[in-house]
VEXLO-471878 format. One record per residue (C-alpha): residue number from 1; residue in three letters; chain; z, y, x. Coordinates in pm, 1 decimal. Example, Ala and Ser with C-alpha at 12.3 -4.5 7.8 and 13.67 -1.06 7.14 Angstrom:
<gulums>
<gulum num="1" residuo="Ala" cadena="A" z="780.0" y="-450.0" x="1230.0"/>
<gulum num="2" residuo="Ser" cadena="A" z="714.0" y="-106.0" x="1367.0"/>
</gulums>
This chain:
<gulums>
<gulum num="1" residuo="Met" cadena="A" z="20900.2" y="38540.1" x="30388.1"/>
<gulum num="2" residuo="Asp" cadena="A" z="20525.6" y="38503.6" x="30432.2"/>
<gulum num="3" residuo="Asp" cadena="A" z="20289.2" y="38321.6" x="30193.3"/>
<gulum num="4" residuo="Ser" cadena="A" z="20321.0" y="37988.7" x="30375.1"/>
<gulum num="5" residuo="Gly" cadena="A" z="20700.0" y="38010.9" x="30343.0"/>
<gulum num="6" residuo="His" cadena="A" z="20669.7" y="38067.0" x="29968.0"/>
<gulum num="7" residuo="Glu" cadena="A" z="20429.1" y="37772.6" x="29938.6"/>
<gulum num="8" residuo="Glu" cadena="A" z="20667.3" y="37549.2" x="30134.0"/>
<gulum num="9" residuo="Leu" cadena="A" z="20962.6" y="37656.0" x="29918.5"/>
<gulum num="10" residuo="Leu" cadena="A" z="20766.9" y="37579.6" x="29601.5"/>
<gulum num="11" residuo="Asp" cadena="A" z="20661.7" y="37238.5" x="29737.0"/>
<gulum num="12" residuo="Val" cadena="A" z="21026.1" y="37148.7" x="29799.7"/>
<gulum num="13" residuo="Leu" cadena="A" z="21143.5" y="37277.3" x="29460.7"/>
<gulum num="14" residuo="Leu" cadena="A" z="20867.2" y="37095.9" x="29272.9"/>
<gulum num="15" residuo="Ala" cadena="A" z="20955.5" y="36768.0" x="29448.1"/>
<gulum num="16" residuo="Phe" cadena="A" z="21331.0" y="36807.5" x="29391.7"/>
<gulum num="17" residuo="Lys" cadena="A" z="21469.5" y="36560.6" x="29134.0"/>
<gulum num="18" residuo="Gly" cadena="A" z="21763.4" y="36773.5" x="29015.4"/>
<gulum num="19" residuo="Lys" cadena="A" z="21787.8" y="37093.1" x="28814.7"/>
<gulum num="20" residuo="Val" cadena="A" z="21643.0" y="37403.6" x="28977.1"/>
<gulum num="21" residuo="Leu" cadena="A" z="21689.3" y="37767.5" x="28879.0"/>
<gulum num="22" residuo="Leu" cadena="A" z="21486.6" y="38015.6" x="29083.2"/>
<gulum num="23" residuo="Ser" cadena="A" z="21518.7" y="38392.6" x="29056.7"/>
<gulum num="24" residuo="Gly" cadena="A" z="21259.0" y="38641.3" x="29172.9"/>
<gulum num="25" residuo="Tyr" cadena="A" z="21015.0" y="38911.1" x="29079.0"/>
<gulum num="26" residuo="Glu" cadena="A" z="20714.8" y="38804.0" x="28877.2"/>
<gulum num="27" residuo="Asn" cadena="A" z="20417.1" y="38711.2" x="29092.6"/>
<gulum num="28" residuo="Glu" cadena="A" z="20100.0" y="38508.8" x="29043.0"/>
<gulum num="29" residuo="Leu" cadena="A" z="20182.0" y="38239.4" x="29300.0"/>
<gulum num="30" residuo="Tyr" cadena="A" z="20510.8" y="38144.4" x="29132.5"/>
<gulum num="31" residuo="Asn" cadena="A" z="20362.2" y="38177.9" x="28783.2"/>
<gulum num="32" residuo="Ser" cadena="A" z="20077.0" y="37941.3" x="28866.3"/>
<gulum num="33" residuo="Arg" cadena="A" z="20279.9" y="37683.1" x="29059.3"/>
<gulum num="34" residuo="Leu" cadena="A" z="20571.7" y="37679.4" x="28812.5"/>
<gulum num="35" residuo="His" cadena="A" z="20356.5" y="37699.2" x="28499.1"/>
<gulum num="36" residuo="Gly" cadena="A" z="20537.6" y="37417.4" x="28314.9"/>
<gulum num="37" residuo="Trp" cadena="A" z="20885.5" y="37553.0" x="28381.2"/>
<gulum num="38" residuo="His" cadena="A" z="21101.6" y="37743.2" x="28134.7"/>
<gulum num="39" residuo="Arg" cadena="A" z="21106.8" y="38119.6" x="28198.6"/>
<gulum num="40" residuo="Glu" cadena="A" z="21348.7" y="38398.2" x="28114.9"/>
<gulum num="41" residuo="Glu" cadena="A" z="21247.1" y="38756.5" x="28190.5"/>
<gulum num="42" residuo="Ala" cadena="A" z="21431.4" y="39085.2" x="28229.9"/>
<gulum num="43" residuo="Val" cadena="A" z="21340.5" y="39434.5" x="28343.8"/>
<gulum num="44" residuo="Ala" cadena="A" z="21498.2" y="39526.1" x="28676.4"/>
<gulum num="45" residuo="Tyr" cadena="A" z="21483.7" y="39825.5" x="28905.9"/>
<gulum num="46" residuo="Ser" cadena="A" z="21429.3" y="39801.7" x="29279.1"/>
<gulum num="47" residuo="Gln" cadena="A" z="21626.0" y="39996.7" x="29537.9"/>
<gulum num="48" residuo="Ala" cadena="A" z="21346.5" y="40254.0" x="29524.6"/>
<gulum num="49" residuo="Ser" cadena="A" z="21400.8" y="40281.1" x="29146.1"/>
<gulum num="50" residuo="Ser" cadena="A" z="21066.2" y="40124.3" x="29063.3"/>
<gulum num="51" residuo="Lys" cadena="A" z="21057.7" y="39915.8" x="28746.9"/>
<gulum num="52" residuo="Lys" cadena="A" z="20990.1" y="39543.4" x="28800.5"/>
<gulum num="53" residuo="Lys" cadena="A" z="21000.3" y="39227.4" x="28593.8"/>
<gulum num="54" residuo="Glu" cadena="A" z="21258.2" y="38981.1" x="28720.2"/>
<gulum num="55" residuo="Val" cadena="A" z="21206.1" y="38618.0" x="28623.9"/>
<gulum num="56" residuo="Leu" cadena="A" z="21425.8" y="38309.6" x="28615.7"/>
<gulum num="57" residuo="Trp" cadena="A" z="21217.4" y="37992.4" x="28646.3"/>
<gulum num="58" residuo="Met" cadena="A" z="21394.6" y="37669.8" x="28540.5"/>
<gulum num="59" residuo="Asn" cadena="A" z="21272.8" y="37312.4" x="28556.6"/>
<gulum num="60" residuo="Phe" cadena="A" z="21498.4" y="37236.1" x="28257.3"/>
<gulum num="61" residuo="Glu" cadena="A" z="21555.6" y="37377.4" x="27912.3"/>
<gulum num="62" residuo="Pro" cadena="A" z="21874.1" y="37585.9" x="27909.4"/>
<gulum num="63" residuo="Gly" cadena="A" z="22137.3" y="37531.7" x="27641.7"/>
<gulum num="64" residuo="Asn" cadena="A" z="22153.7" y="37743.5" x="27329.4"/>
<gulum num="65" residuo="Arg" cadena="A" z="22453.9" y="37947.3" x="27436.9"/>
<gulum num="66" residuo="Gln" cadena="A" z="22503.5" y="38179.9" x="27728.1"/>
<gulum num="67" residuo="Met" cadena="A" z="22851.8" y="38232.6" x="27865.8"/>
<gulum num="68" residuo="Ser" cadena="A" z="22996.3" y="38576.4" x="27807.6"/>
<gulum num="69" residuo="Phe" cadena="A" z="23298.2" y="38771.6" x="27924.2"/>
<gulum num="70" residuo="Glu" cadena="A" z="23475.0" y="38666.4" x="27604.7"/>
<gulum num="71" residuo="Asp" cadena="A" z="23474.5" y="38307.2" x="27734.4"/>
<gulum num="72" residuo="Tyr" cadena="A" z="23719.3" y="38408.8" x="28008.0"/>
<gulum num="73" residuo="Lys" cadena="A" z="24084.3" y="38484.7" x="27939.4"/>
<gulum num="74" residuo="Trp" cadena="A" z="24292.8" y="38679.0" x="28184.8"/>
<gulum num="75" residuo="Lys" cadena="A" z="24604.9" y="38482.4" x="28277.1"/>
<gulum num="76" residuo="Gly" cadena="A" z="24763.6" y="38733.0" x="28510.9"/>
<gulum num="77" residuo="Trp" cadena="A" z="24785.4" y="38815.3" x="28876.0"/>
<gulum num="78" residuo="Gly" cadena="A" z="24749.9" y="38528.6" x="29120.6"/>
<gulum num="79" residuo="Ser" cadena="A" z="24983.1" y="38466.6" x="29411.0"/>
<gulum num="80" residuo="Asn" cadena="A" z="24734.3" y="38636.2" x="29645.0"/>
<gulum num="81" residuo="Gly" cadena="A" z="24726.1" y="38956.6" x="29437.0"/>
<gulum num="82" residuo="Gln" cadena="A" z="24388.2" y="38872.0" x="29284.9"/>
<gulum num="83" residuo="Thr" cadena="A" z="24331.4" y="38832.5" x="28913.6"/>
<gulum num="84" residuo="Asp" cadena="A" z="24314.7" y="38478.3" x="28781.1"/>
<gulum num="85" residuo="Tyr" cadena="A" z="24096.7" y="38370.8" x="28490.2"/>
<gulum num="86" residuo="Phe" cadena="A" z="24049.4" y="38047.5" x="28305.0"/>
<gulum num="87" residuo="Leu" cadena="A" z="23795.0" y="37916.3" x="28057.9"/>
</gulums>
């Protein structure tokens, strides 16, 4: 996506009335346009094994608790041979 595509995407997201969560690598355009949004950051590695900062930008404040694997309970094999889980 070129710069104009990123600008257009940001225009749409900023005008959207619902909750938005956007994932991407840190960059100045997104940081400046989404400056009032909540951010979560993590270190990630690209396919070329270069270290990058991945960012989640949210136009809302997330809750206090993140779901974990412990929230899911295995209830057995489904009729299609896949595993079934429930919360």
